[in-house]
N, CA, C, O and the ligand as a Tripos MOL2 file, in Angstrom:
@<TRIPOS>MOLECULE
protein
  293   291    74     0     0
PROTEIN
NO_CHARGES

@<TRIPOS>ATOM
      1 N          51.3520   21.4690   19.6260 N.3       1 MET1
      2 CA         50.8530   20.2190   20.3630 C.3       1 MET1
      3 C          52.0400   19.1840   20.0250 C.2       1 MET1
      4 O          52.6970   19.1190   18.9860 O.2       1 MET1
      5 N          52.1410   18.3630   21.2310 N.am      2 VAL2
      6 CA         53.1950   17.2720   21.0090 C.3       2 VAL2
      7 C          52.6190   16.0130   20.6460 C.2       2 VAL2
      8 O          51.6590   15.5840   21.2860 O.2       2 VAL2
      9 N          53.1620   15.3050   19.5730 N.am      3 CYS3
     10 CA         52.5600   14.0900   19.2710 C.3       3 CYS3
     11 C          52.4520   13.1010   20.4720 C.2       3 CYS3
     12 O          53.3450   12.9370   21.3040 O.2       3 CYS3
     13 N          51.3010   12.4920   20.4600 N.am      4 PRO4
     14 CA         51.0990   11.4920   21.5880 C.3       4 PRO4
     15 C          52.0330   10.1830   21.2760 C.2       4 PRO4
     16 O          52.4000    9.4900   22.2250 O.2       4 PRO4
     17 N          52.3240    9.9310   20.2510 N.am      5 TYR5
     18 CA         52.9740    8.8370   19.8410 C.3       5 TYR5
     19 C          54.5620    8.8780   19.8710 C.2       5 TYR5
     20 O          55.2460    7.9060   20.1910 O.2       5 TYR5
     21 N          55.0210    9.9990   19.5370 N.am      6 CYS6
     22 CA         56.5450   10.1660   19.2500 C.3       6 CYS6
     23 C          57.0050   11.2870   20.2030 C.2       6 CYS6
     24 O          58.2080   11.4480   20.4100 O.2       6 CYS6
     25 N          56.1270   12.0200   20.7530 N.am      7 ASN7
     26 CA         56.5990   13.2440   21.6850 C.3       7 ASN7
     27 C          57.1220   14.3970   21.0000 C.2       7 ASN7
     28 O          57.4690   15.3780   21.6580 O.2       7 ASN7
     29 N          57.2340   14.3760   19.4820 N.am      8 LYS8
     30 CA         57.9220   15.3990   18.8920 C.3       8 LYS8
     31 C          56.7750   16.6220   18.4910 C.2       8 LYS8
     32 O          55.5660   16.3950   18.5340 O.2       8 LYS8
     33 N          57.2280   17.6700   18.1790 N.am      9 ASN9
     34 CA         56.1590   18.7610   17.9900 C.3       9 ASN9
     35 C          55.5100   18.4020   16.8210 C.2       9 ASN9
     36 O          56.1490   17.8470   15.9270 O.2       9 ASN9
     37 N          54.1680   18.6720   16.6850 N.am     10 MET10
     38 CA         53.4750   18.4580   15.4610 C.3      10 MET10
     39 C          53.0240   19.8370   14.8840 C.2      10 MET10
     40 O          52.7940   20.8220   15.5860 O.2      10 MET10
     41 N          52.9220   19.7920   13.4850 N.am     11 GLU11
     42 CA         52.6980   20.8860   12.6920 C.3      11 GLU11
     43 C          51.2500   21.2820   12.7770 C.2      11 GLU11
     44 O          50.4180   20.3940   12.5890 O.2      11 GLU11
     45 N          50.8130   22.6030   13.0560 N.am     12 SER12
     46 CA         49.4550   22.9140   13.0090 C.3      12 SER12
     47 C          48.8920   23.0890   11.6730 C.2      12 SER12
     48 O          49.6080   23.4830   10.7520 O.2      12 SER12
     49 N          47.7020   22.8310   11.5150 N.am     13 GLY13
     50 CA         47.0150   23.1490   10.2250 C.3      13 GLY13
     51 C          45.5280   23.2040   10.2380 C.2      13 GLY13
     52 O          44.8850   23.4020   11.2690 O.2      13 GLY13
     53 N          44.9680   23.0140    8.9880 N.am     14 ILE14
     54 CA         43.5450   23.1690    9.0720 C.3      14 ILE14
     55 C          42.8950   22.1510    7.9760 C.2      14 ILE14
     56 O          43.3810   21.9640    6.8600 O.2      14 ILE14
     57 N          41.7170   21.5250    8.4760 N.am     15 ILE15
     58 CA         41.0210   20.7250    7.4960 C.3      15 ILE15
     59 C          39.8170   21.3550    7.0320 C.2      15 ILE15
     60 O          39.0090   21.6620    7.9090 O.2      15 ILE15
     61 N          39.5070   21.6300    5.7580 N.am     16 HIS16
     62 CA         38.4390   22.2910    5.2500 C.3      16 HIS16
     63 C          37.3420   21.1960    4.8550 C.2      16 HIS16
     64 O          37.6890   20.1930    4.2310 O.2      16 HIS16
     65 N          36.0960   21.3940    5.2060 N.am     17 GLY17
     66 CA         35.0380   20.5650    5.0190 C.3      17 GLY17
     67 C          34.4650   21.0550    3.6030 C.2      17 GLY17
     68 O          34.9220   22.0610    3.0590 O.2      17 GLY17
     69 N          33.4930   20.3290    3.0680 N.am     18 ASP18
     70 CA         32.7000   20.8110    1.8110 C.3      18 ASP18
     71 C          31.3500   21.2100    2.2540 C.2      18 ASP18
     72 O          31.2100   22.1460    3.0410 O.2      18 ASP18
     73 N          30.3540   20.5460    1.7870 N.am     19 ARG19
     74 CA         28.9730   21.2170    1.8280 C.3      19 ARG19
     75 C          28.4050   20.8250    3.4560 C.2      19 ARG19
     76 O          27.7040   21.6310    4.0660 O.2      19 ARG19
     77 N          28.7770   19.5810    4.0160 N.am     20 TYR20
     78 CA         28.2210   19.3770    5.3030 C.3      20 TYR20
     79 C          29.3430   19.5060    6.3420 C.2      20 TYR20
     80 O          30.5240   19.5340    5.9950 O.2      20 TYR20
     81 N          28.9590   19.5830    7.5990 N.am     21 SER21
     82 CA         29.9180   19.6030    8.5640 C.3      21 SER21
     83 C          30.6790   18.3060    8.8040 C.2      21 SER21
     84 O          30.1090   17.2150    8.8000 O.2      21 SER21
     85 N          32.0110   18.4630    9.0180 N.am     22 ILE22
     86 CA         32.7550   17.2930    9.1450 C.3      22 ILE22
     87 C          32.3200   16.5510   10.4930 C.2      22 ILE22
     88 O          32.1080   17.1980   11.5190 O.2      22 ILE22
     89 N          32.2090   15.2840   10.4420 N.am     23 LYS23
     90 CA         31.5930   14.6060   11.6250 C.3      23 LYS23
     91 C          32.3610   13.2080   11.7910 C.2      23 LYS23
     92 O          32.6160   12.4940   10.8210 O.2      23 LYS23
     93 N          32.6490   12.9390   12.8890 N.am     24 TRP24
     94 CA         33.1650   11.6630   13.2920 C.3      24 TRP24
     95 C          31.8180   10.5760   13.6780 C.2      24 TRP24
     96 O          31.0360   10.7970   14.6030 O.2      24 TRP24
     97 N          31.7530    9.4770   12.8360 N.am     25 ILE25
     98 CA         30.7040    8.7030   13.1180 C.3      25 ILE25
     99 C          31.1550    7.1770   13.4570 C.2      25 ILE25
    100 O          31.8940    6.6140   12.6490 O.2      25 ILE25
    101 N          30.7850    6.5780   14.4780 N.am     26 PRO26
    102 CA         31.1990    5.3350   14.8980 C.3      26 PRO26
    103 C          31.1840    4.3150   13.8870 C.2      26 PRO26
    104 O          30.2130    4.2990   13.1300 O.2      26 PRO26
    105 N          32.0840    3.4690   13.7450 N.am     27 GLN27
    106 CA         32.1460    2.4530   12.4390 C.3      27 GLN27
    107 C          30.7840    1.7930   12.2500 C.2      27 GLN27
    108 O          30.3060    1.7250   11.1170 O.2      27 GLN27
    109 N          30.1380    1.3020   13.3110 N.am     28 GLY28
    110 CA         28.8670    0.5430   13.0930 C.3      28 GLY28
    111 C          27.7320    1.4470   12.6930 C.2      28 GLY28
    112 O          26.6920    0.9510   12.2580 O.2      28 GLY28
    113 N          27.8650    2.6350   12.8060 N.am     29 LYS29
    114 CA         26.7720    3.4970   12.4130 C.3      29 LYS29
    115 C          26.8880    4.0280   11.1560 C.2      29 LYS29
    116 O          25.8890    4.5030   10.6160 O.2      29 LYS29
    117 N          27.9750    4.0230   10.5940 N.am     30 ASP30
    118 CA         28.2970    4.7040    9.2160 C.3      30 ASP30
    119 C          27.3950    3.9650    8.1020 C.2      30 ASP30
    120 O          27.3410    2.7550    7.8830 O.2      30 ASP30
    121 N          26.6790    5.0400    7.4370 N.am     31 LYS31
    122 CA         25.8310    4.5610    6.2070 C.3      31 LYS31
    123 C          26.2280    5.2470    5.0760 C.2      31 LYS31
    124 O          25.4330    5.3370    4.1410 O.2      31 LYS31
    125 N          27.3790    5.7690    5.0020 N.am     32 GLY32
    126 CA         27.9190    6.4150    3.8500 C.3      32 GLY32
    127 C          27.7310    7.8690    3.8690 C.2      32 GLY32
    128 O          26.9820    8.3460    4.7220 O.2      32 GLY32
    129 N          28.3730    8.6870    2.9570 N.am     33 ILE33
    130 CA         28.2870   10.0280    2.9120 C.3      33 ILE33
    131 C          26.9940   10.6690    2.8090 C.2      33 ILE33
    132 O          26.7780   11.7140    3.4220 O.2      33 ILE33
    133 N          26.0640   10.0870    2.0370 N.am     34 PHE34
    134 CA         24.9030   10.7390    1.7010 C.3      34 PHE34
    135 C          23.9220   10.7620    3.0930 C.2      34 PHE34
    136 O          23.1680   11.7050    3.3290 O.2      34 PHE34
    137 N          24.0340    9.7450    3.8460 N.am     35 LEU35
    138 CA         23.1260    9.8100    5.0740 C.3      35 LEU35
    139 C          23.9450   10.4160    6.2260 C.2      35 LEU35
    140 O          23.3910   10.5640    7.3160 O.2      35 LEU35
    141 N          25.1200   10.7450    6.0690 N.am     36 SER36
    142 CA         25.9650   11.2450    7.3000 C.3      36 SER36
    143 C          25.2620   12.4620    7.9240 C.2      36 SER36
    144 O          25.5000   12.6390    9.1180 O.2      36 SER36
    145 N          24.4690   13.2940    7.3400 N.am     37 PRO37
    146 CA         23.9150   14.4130    8.0030 C.3      37 PRO37
    147 C          22.8130   14.0540    9.0990 C.2      37 PRO37
    148 O          22.4890   14.7520   10.0600 O.2      37 PRO37
    149 N          22.3140   12.8100    8.7380 N.am     38 PHE38
    150 CA         21.2540   12.2970    9.8250 C.3      38 PHE38
    151 C          21.6650   11.3790   10.8010 C.2      38 PHE38
    152 O          20.8300   10.9190   11.5810 O.2      38 PHE38
    153 N          22.7970   11.0680   10.8560 N.am     39 ILE39
    154 CA         23.3740   10.2290   11.7870 C.3      39 ILE39
    155 C          24.1650   10.9070   12.9140 C.2      39 ILE39
    156 O          25.0150   11.7680   12.6890 O.2      39 ILE39
    157 N          23.8350   10.4670   14.1480 N.am     40 LYS40
    158 CA         24.6090   11.1930   15.3150 C.3      40 LYS40
    159 C          26.0430   10.7970   15.2830 C.2      40 LYS40
    160 O          26.3600    9.6240   15.0880 O.2      40 LYS40
    161 N          26.8750   11.6930   15.4600 N.am     41 GLY41
    162 CA         28.2630   11.5730   15.6600 C.3      41 GLY41
    163 C          28.9210   12.9410   16.3710 C.2      41 GLY41
    164 O          28.2350   13.8360   16.8660 O.2      41 GLY41
    165 N          30.1040   12.9290   16.3340 N.am     42 ILE42
    166 CA         30.8250   14.1000   17.0230 C.3      42 ILE42
    167 C          31.1560   14.9530   15.8920 C.2      42 ILE42
    168 O          31.9180   14.6200   14.9850 O.2      42 ILE42
    169 N          30.4970   16.1630   15.9920 N.am     43 ARG43
    170 CA         30.7320   17.2380   14.9930 C.3      43 ARG43
    171 C          32.1400   17.8650   15.0670 C.2      43 ARG43
    172 O          32.5320   18.3410   16.1320 O.2      43 ARG43
    173 N          32.8600   17.8750   14.0300 N.am     44 LEU44
    174 CA         34.2420   18.4100   14.1710 C.3      44 LEU44
    175 C          34.3370   19.8560   13.6340 C.2      44 LEU44
    176 O          35.2610   20.5770   14.0120 O.2      44 LEU44
    177 N          33.4170   20.2950   12.7710 N.am     45 SER45
    178 CA         33.4500   21.6250   12.3610 C.3      45 SER45
    179 C          32.0190   22.1190   12.2930 C.2      45 SER45
    180 O          31.0360   21.3790   12.3260 O.2      45 SER45
    181 N          31.9960   23.4180   12.1970 N.am     46 ASP46
    182 CA         30.6790   24.2760   12.3360 C.3      46 ASP46
    183 C          30.3360   24.6930   11.0890 C.2      46 ASP46
    184 O          31.0840   25.5350   10.5930 O.2      46 ASP46
    185 N          29.2400   24.2640   10.3400 N.am     47 LYS47
    186 CA         28.8970   24.5250    9.0320 C.3      47 LYS47
    187 C          28.5310   26.0530    8.8590 C.2      47 LYS47
    188 O          28.7770   26.6960    7.8390 O.2      47 LYS47
    189 N          27.8630   26.5870   10.0710 N.am     48 SER48
    190 CA         27.6370   27.9670   10.0100 C.3      48 SER48
    191 C          28.7730   28.9970    9.9500 C.2      48 SER48
    192 O          28.6050   30.1620    9.5900 O.2      48 SER48
    193 N          29.9120   28.4830   10.3220 N.am     49 SER49
    194 CA         31.1150   29.4370   10.1420 C.3      49 SER49
    195 C          31.9610   29.0220    8.8700 C.2      49 SER49
    196 O          31.4260   29.1480    7.7680 O.2      49 SER49
    197 N          33.0450   28.6110    8.9470 N.am     50 SER50
    198 CA         33.8500   28.3500    7.9210 C.3      50 SER50
    199 C          33.8630   27.0140    7.5440 C.2      50 SER50
    200 O          34.4510   26.6830    6.5140 O.2      50 SER50
    201 N          33.1880   26.0570    8.3690 N.am     51 ASN51
    202 CA         33.0660   24.4940    8.0390 C.3      51 ASN51
    203 C          34.5020   24.0010    7.9810 C.2      51 ASN51
    204 O          34.8140   23.2260    7.0770 O.2      51 ASN51
    205 N          35.4630   24.4220    8.9430 N.am     52 SER52
    206 CA         36.7730   23.9070    9.0600 C.3      52 SER52
    207 C          37.1580   23.5430   10.4580 C.2      52 SER52
    208 O          36.5900   24.0350   11.4330 O.2      52 SER52
    209 N          38.2170   22.5990   10.5520 N.am     53 VAL53
    210 CA         38.6260   22.3510   11.9520 C.3      53 VAL53
    211 C          40.1980   22.5810   12.0150 C.2      53 VAL53
    212 O          40.9000   22.3680   11.0250 O.2      53 VAL53
    213 N          40.6510   22.9680   13.0710 N.am     54 GLY54
    214 CA         42.1420   22.8940   13.1340 C.3      54 GLY54
    215 C          42.5630   21.6830   13.6080 C.2      54 GLY54
    216 O          41.9680   21.1740   14.5580 O.2      54 GLY54
    217 N          43.6950   21.0280   12.9850 N.am     55 ALA55
    218 CA         44.4330   19.8790   13.4120 C.3      55 ALA55
    219 C          45.9230   19.8820   13.4250 C.2      55 ALA55
    220 O          46.5880   20.7220   12.8200 O.2      55 ALA55
    221 N          46.3990   18.9560   14.1040 N.am     56 TYR56
    222 CA         47.9770   18.9370   14.0960 C.3      56 TYR56
    223 C          48.3690   17.5780   13.3270 C.2      56 TYR56
    224 O          47.6350   16.5900   13.3210 O.2      56 TYR56
    225 N          49.5820   17.6500   12.6980 N.am     57 PHE57
    226 CA         49.8750   16.5760   11.9210 C.3      57 PHE57
    227 C          51.3360   16.3110   12.3680 C.2      57 PHE57
    228 O          52.1140   17.2190   12.6590 O.2      57 PHE57
    229 N          51.6630   14.9080   12.3990 N.am     58 CYS58
    230 CA         52.9740   14.5260   12.7720 C.3      58 CYS58
    231 C          53.4100   13.7760   11.5660 C.2      58 CYS58
    232 O          52.7850   12.7990   11.1540 O.2      58 CYS58
    233 N          54.6610   14.3140   10.9100 N.am     59 ASN59
    234 CA         55.0710   13.6810    9.6760 C.3      59 ASN59
    235 C          56.0780   12.5400    9.9040 C.2      59 ASN59
    236 O          56.5920   11.9680    8.9430 O.2      59 ASN59
    237 N          56.3610   12.2110   11.1800 N.am     60 ARG60
    238 CA         57.2240   11.1270   11.4270 C.3      60 ARG60
    239 C          56.2110    9.6610   11.6410 C.2      60 ARG60
    240 O          56.5310    8.4980   11.3940 O.2      60 ARG60
    241 N          55.0700   10.1220   12.1150 N.am     61 CYS61
    242 CA         54.1090    9.0810   12.4760 C.3      61 CYS61
    243 C          53.0440    8.9120   11.4810 C.2      61 CYS61
    244 O          52.3550    7.8940   11.4140 O.2      61 CYS61
    245 N          52.9130   10.0120   10.6490 N.am     62 ASP62
    246 CA         51.6750    9.9570    9.6800 C.3      62 ASP62
    247 C          50.3580   10.0950   10.3780 C.2      62 ASP62
    248 O          49.3730    9.5850    9.8450 O.2      62 ASP62
    249 N          50.2380   10.7370   11.5210 N.am     63 LYS63
    250 CA         49.0690   10.8500   12.2440 C.3      63 LYS63
    251 C          48.4740   12.4490   12.3560 C.2      63 LYS63
    252 O          49.2270   13.4230   12.3730 O.2      63 LYS63
    253 N          47.2570   12.5220   12.4160 N.am     64 ILE64
    254 CA         46.5510   13.9360   12.5520 C.3      64 ILE64
    255 C          45.6540   13.7900   13.8610 C.2      64 ILE64
    256 O          44.9000   12.8620   14.1540 O.2      64 ILE64
    257 N          45.9240   14.8910   14.5290 N.am     65 VAL65
    258 CA         45.1730   14.8920   15.8790 C.3      65 VAL65
    259 C          44.2720   16.1340   15.7780 C.2      65 VAL65
    260 O          44.6770   17.2080   15.3330 O.2      65 VAL65
    261 N          43.0940   15.9260   16.1970 N.am     66 ILE66
    262 CA         42.1420   17.0890   16.3800 C.3      66 ILE66
    263 C          41.7670   17.2580   17.8010 C.2      66 ILE66
    264 O          41.2380   16.3350   18.4200 O.2      66 ILE66
    265 N          42.0120   18.3540   18.3160 N.am     67 ASP67
    266 CA         41.7190   18.8380   19.7450 C.3      67 ASP67
    267 C          40.2880   19.4360   19.7500 C.2      67 ASP67
    268 O          40.1500   20.6080   19.3980 O.2      67 ASP67
    269 N          39.2510   18.7260   20.1140 N.am     68 LEU68
    270 CA         37.9750   19.2270   20.0880 C.3      68 LEU68
    271 C          37.7310   20.2860   21.1930 C.2      68 LEU68
    272 O          36.8030   21.0880   21.0840 O.2      68 LEU68
    273 N          38.4950   20.2850   22.1630 N.am     69 GLN69
    274 CA         38.2440   21.5080   23.1760 C.3      69 GLN69
    275 C          38.9570   22.7030   22.6980 C.2      69 GLN69
    276 O          38.7140   23.7210   23.3450 O.2      69 GLN69
    277 N          39.8220   22.8250   21.6670 N.am     70 GLU70
    278 CA         40.3160   24.0690   21.3360 C.3      70 GLU70
    279 C          39.3350   24.8270   20.4880 C.2      70 GLU70
    280 O          38.5610   24.2030   19.7610 O.2      70 GLU70
    281 N          39.3250   26.0870   20.5370 N.am     71 ASP71
    282 CA         38.5860   26.8700   19.6360 C.3      71 ASP71
    283 C          38.9320   26.5930   18.1840 C.2      71 ASP71
    284 O          40.0620   26.8670   17.7800 O.2      71 ASP71
    285 N          38.0830   26.1010   17.4330 N.am     72 ASN72
    286 CA         38.3660   25.8330   15.9980 C.3      72 ASN72
    287 C          38.5170   27.0640   15.1280 C.2      72 ASN72
    288 O          37.9000   28.1130   15.3130 O.2      72 ASN72
    289 N          39.3370   26.8540   14.2250 N.am     73 ILE73
    290 CA         39.6620   27.9930   13.2570 C.3      73 ILE73
    291 C          38.5330   28.3400   12.3480 C.2      73 ILE73
    292 O          38.6630   29.2410   11.5190 O.2      73 ILE73
    293 ZN         54.5630   11.5040   16.0400 Zn       74 ZN74
@<TRIPOS>BOND
     1     1     2 1
     2     2     3 1
     3     3     4 2
     4     3     5 am
     5     5     6 1
     6     6     7 1
     7     7     8 2
     8     7     9 am
     9     9    10 1
    10    10    11 1
    11    11    12 2
    12    11    13 am
    13    13    14 1
    14    14    15 1
    15    15    16 2
    16    15    17 am
    17    17    18 1
    18    18    19 1
    19    19    20 2
    20    19    21 am
    21    21    22 1
    22    22    23 1
    23    23    24 2
    24    23    25 am
    25    25    26 1
    26    26    27 1
    27    27    28 2
    28    27    29 am
    29    29    30 1
    30    30    31 1
    31    31    32 2
    32    31    33 am
    33    33    34 1
    34    34    35 1
    35    35    36 2
    36    35    37 am
    37    37    38 1
    38    38    39 1
    39    39    40 2
    40    39    41 am
    41    41    42 1
    42    42    43 1
    43    43    44 2
    44    43    45 am
    45    45    46 1
    46    46    47 1
    47    47    48 2
    48    47    49 am
    49    49    50 1
    50    50    51 1
    51    51    52 2
    52    51    53 am
    53    53    54 1
    54    54    55 1
    55    55    56 2
    56    55    57 am
    57    57    58 1
    58    58    59 1
    59    59    60 2
    60    59    61 am
    61    61    62 1
    62    62    63 1
    63    63    64 2
    64    63    65 am
    65    65    66 1
    66    66    67 1
    67    67    68 2
    68    67    69 am
    69    69    70 1
    70    70    71 1
    71    71    72 2
    72    71    73 am
    73    73    74 1
    74    74    75 1
    75    75    76 2
    76    75    77 am
    77    77    78 1
    78    78    79 1
    79    79    80 2
    80    79    81 am
    81    81    82 1
    82    82    83 1
    83    83    84 2
    84    83    85 am
    85    85    86 1
    86    86    87 1
    87    87    88 2
    88    87    89 am
    89    89    90 1
    90    90    91 1
    91    91    92 2
    92    91    93 am
    93    93    94 1
    94    94    95 1
    95    95    96 2
    96    95    97 am
    97    97    98 1
    98    98    99 1
    99    99   100 2
   100    99   101 am
   101   101   102 1
   102   102   103 1
   103   103   104 2
   104   103   105 am
   105   105   106 1
   106   106   107 1
   107   107   108 2
   108   107   109 am
   109   109   110 1
   110   110   111 1
   111   111   112 2
   112   111   113 am
   113   113   114 1
   114   114   115 1
   115   115   116 2
   116   115   117 am
   117   117   118 1
   118   118   119 1
   119   119   120 2
   120   119   121 am
   121   121   122 1
   122   122   123 1
   123   123   124 2
   124   123   125 am
   125   125   126 1
   126   126   127 1
   127   127   128 2
   128   127   129 am
   129   129   130 1
   130   130   131 1
   131   131   132 2
   132   131   133 am
   133   133   134 1
   134   134   135 1
   135   135   136 2
   136   135   137 am
   137   137   138 1
   138   138   139 1
   139   139   140 2
   140   139   141 am
   141   141   142 1
   142   142   143 1
   143   143   144 2
   144   143   145 am
   145   145   146 1
   146   146   147 1
   147   147   148 2
   148   147   149 am
   149   149   150 1
   150   150   151 1
   151   151   152 2
   152   151   153 am
   153   153   154 1
   154   154   155 1
   155   155   156 2
   156   155   157 am
   157   157   158 1
   158   158   159 1
   159   159   160 2
   160   159   161 am
   161   161   162 1
   162   162   163 1
   163   163   164 2
   164   163   165 am
   165   165   166 1
   166   166   167 1
   167   167   168 2
   168   167   169 am
   169   169   170 1
   170   170   171 1
   171   171   172 2
   172   171   173 am
   173   173   174 1
   174   174   175 1
   175   175   176 2
   176   175   177 am
   177   177   178 1
   178   178   179 1
   179   179   180 2
   180   179   181 am
   181   181   182 1
   182   182   183 1
   183   183   184 2
   184   183   185 am
   185   185   186 1
   186   186   187 1
   187   187   188 2
   188   187   189 am
   189   189   190 1
   190   190   191 1
   191   191   192 2
   192   191   193 am
   193   193   194 1
   194   194   195 1
   195   195   196 2
   196   195   197 am
   197   197   198 1
   198   198   199 1
   199   199   200 2
   200   199   201 am
   201   201   202 1
   202   202   203 1
   203   203   204 2
   204   203   205 am
   205   205   206 1
   206   206   207 1
   207   207   208 2
   208   207   209 am
   209   209   210 1
   210   210   211 1
   211   211   212 2
   212   211   213 am
   213   213   214 1
   214   214   215 1
   215   215   216 2
   216   215   217 am
   217   217   218 1
   218   218   219 1
   219   219   220 2
   220   219   221 am
   221   221   222 1
   222   222   223 1
   223   223   224 2
   224   223   225 am
   225   225   226 1
   226   226   227 1
   227   227   228 2
   228   227   229 am
   229   229   230 1
   230   230   231 1
   231   231   232 2
   232   231   233 am
   233   233   234 1
   234   234   235 1
   235   235   236 2
   236   235   237 am
   237   237   238 1
   238   238   239 1
   239   239   240 2
   240   239   241 am
   241   241   242 1
   242   242   243 1
   243   243   244 2
   244   243   245 am
   245   245   246 1
   246   246   247 1
   247   247   248 2
   248   247   249 am
   249   249   250 1
   250   250   251 1
   251   251   252 2
   252   251   253 am
   253   253   254 1
   254   254   255 1
   255   255   256 2
   256   255   257 am
   257   257   258 1
   258   258   259 1
   259   259   260 2
   260   259   261 am
   261   261   262 1
   262   262   263 1
   263   263   264 2
   264   263   265 am
   265   265   266 1
   266   266   267 1
   267   267   268 2
   268   267   269 am
   269   269   270 1
   270   270   271 1
   271   271   272 2
   272   271   273 am
   273   273   274 1
   274   274   275 1
   275   275   276 2
   276   275   277 am
   277   277   278 1
   278   278   279 1
   279   279   280 2
   280   279   281 am
   281   281   282 1
   282   282   283 1
   283   283   284 2
   284   283   285 am
   285   285   286 1
   286   286   287 1
   287   287   288 2
   288   287   289 am
   289   289   290 1
   290   290   291 1
   291   291   292 2
@<TRIPOS>SUBSTRUCTURE
     1 MET1         2 RESIDUE 1 A MET
     2 VAL2         6 RESIDUE 1 A VAL
     3 CYS3        10 RESIDUE 1 A CYS
     4 PRO4        14 RESIDUE 1 A PRO
     5 TYR5        18 RESIDUE 1 A TYR
     6 CYS6        22 RESIDUE 1 A CYS
     7 ASN7        26 RESIDUE 1 A ASN
     8 LYS8        30 RESIDUE 1 A LYS
     9 ASN9        34 RESIDUE 1 A ASN
    10 MET10       38 RESIDUE 1 A MET
    11 GLU11       42 RESIDUE 1 A GLU
    12 SER12       46 RESIDUE 1 A SER
    13 GLY13       50 RESIDUE 1 A GLY
    14 ILE14       54 RESIDUE 1 A ILE
    15 ILE15       58 RESIDUE 1 A ILE
    16 HIS16       62 RESIDUE 1 A HIS
    17 GLY17       66 RESIDUE 1 A GLY
    18 ASP18       70 RESIDUE 1 A ASP
    19 ARG19       74 RESIDUE 1 A ARG
    20 TYR20       78 RESIDUE 1 A TYR
    21 SER21       82 RESIDUE 1 A SER
    22 ILE22       86 RESIDUE 1 A ILE
    23 LYS23       90 RESIDUE 1 A LYS
    24 TRP24       94 RESIDUE 1 A TRP
    25 ILE25       98 RESIDUE 1 A ILE
    26 PRO26      102 RESIDUE 1 A PRO
    27 GLN27      106 RESIDUE 1 A GLN
    28 GLY28      110 RESIDUE 1 A GLY
    29 LYS29      114 RESIDUE 1 A LYS
    30 ASP30      118 RESIDUE 1 A ASP
    31 LYS31      122 RESIDUE 1 A LYS
    32 GLY32      126 RESIDUE 1 A GLY
    33 ILE33      130 RESIDUE 1 A ILE
    34 PHE34      134 RESIDUE 1 A PHE
    35 LEU35      138 RESIDUE 1 A LEU
    36 SER36      142 RESIDUE 1 A SER
    37 PRO37      146 RESIDUE 1 A PRO
    38 PHE38      150 RESIDUE 1 A PHE
    39 ILE39      154 RESIDUE 1 A ILE
    40 LYS40      158 RESIDUE 1 A LYS
    41 GLY41      162 RESIDUE 1 A GLY
    42 ILE42      166 RESIDUE 1 A ILE
    43 ARG43      170 RESIDUE 1 A ARG
    44 LEU44      174 RESIDUE 1 A LEU
    45 SER45      178 RESIDUE 1 A SER
    46 ASP46      182 RESIDUE 1 A ASP
    47 LYS47      186 RESIDUE 1 A LYS
    48 SER48      190 RESIDUE 1 A SER
    49 SER49      194 RESIDUE 1 A SER
    50 SER50      198 RESIDUE 1 A SER
    51 ASN51      202 RESIDUE 1 A ASN
    52 SER52      206 RESIDUE 1 A SER
    53 VAL53      210 RESIDUE 1 A VAL
    54 GLY54      214 RESIDUE 1 A GLY
    55 ALA55      218 RESIDUE 1 A ALA
    56 TYR56      222 RESIDUE 1 A TYR
    57 PHE57      226 RESIDUE 1 A PHE
    58 CYS58      230 RESIDUE 1 A CYS
    59 ASN59      234 RESIDUE 1 A ASN
    60 ARG60      238 RESIDUE 1 A ARG
    61 CYS61      242 RESIDUE 1 A CYS
    62 ASP62      246 RESIDUE 1 A ASP
    63 LYS63      250 RESIDUE 1 A LYS
    64 ILE64      254 RESIDUE 1 A ILE
    65 VAL65      258 RESIDUE 1 A VAL
    66 ILE66      262 RESIDUE 1 A ILE
    67 ASP67      266 RESIDUE 1 A ASP
    68 LEU68      270 RESIDUE 1 A LEU
    69 GLN69      274 RESIDUE 1 A GLN
    70 GLU70      278 RESIDUE 1 A GLU
    71 ASP71      282 RESIDUE 1 A ASP
    72 ASN72      286 RESIDUE 1 A ASN
    73 ILE73      290 RESIDUE 1 A ILE
    74 ZN74       293 GROUP 0 **** ****
């Protein structure tokens, strides 16, 4: 994947979750980690499989991009 900020190639990698699925929650709805399983958000990983998500890192911009439409690892 090409970095959307600097247009250089990004390094592919993986983010591993812990007990619960990794989820993006809008700032105003966040109630902390213990309530996160009950709050609607965008699920990034699937707990039933490896609970991990593929991601791309740009070391020039210090940005990580997750493509939700890609098959996650
Ligand atoms: Zn970049």
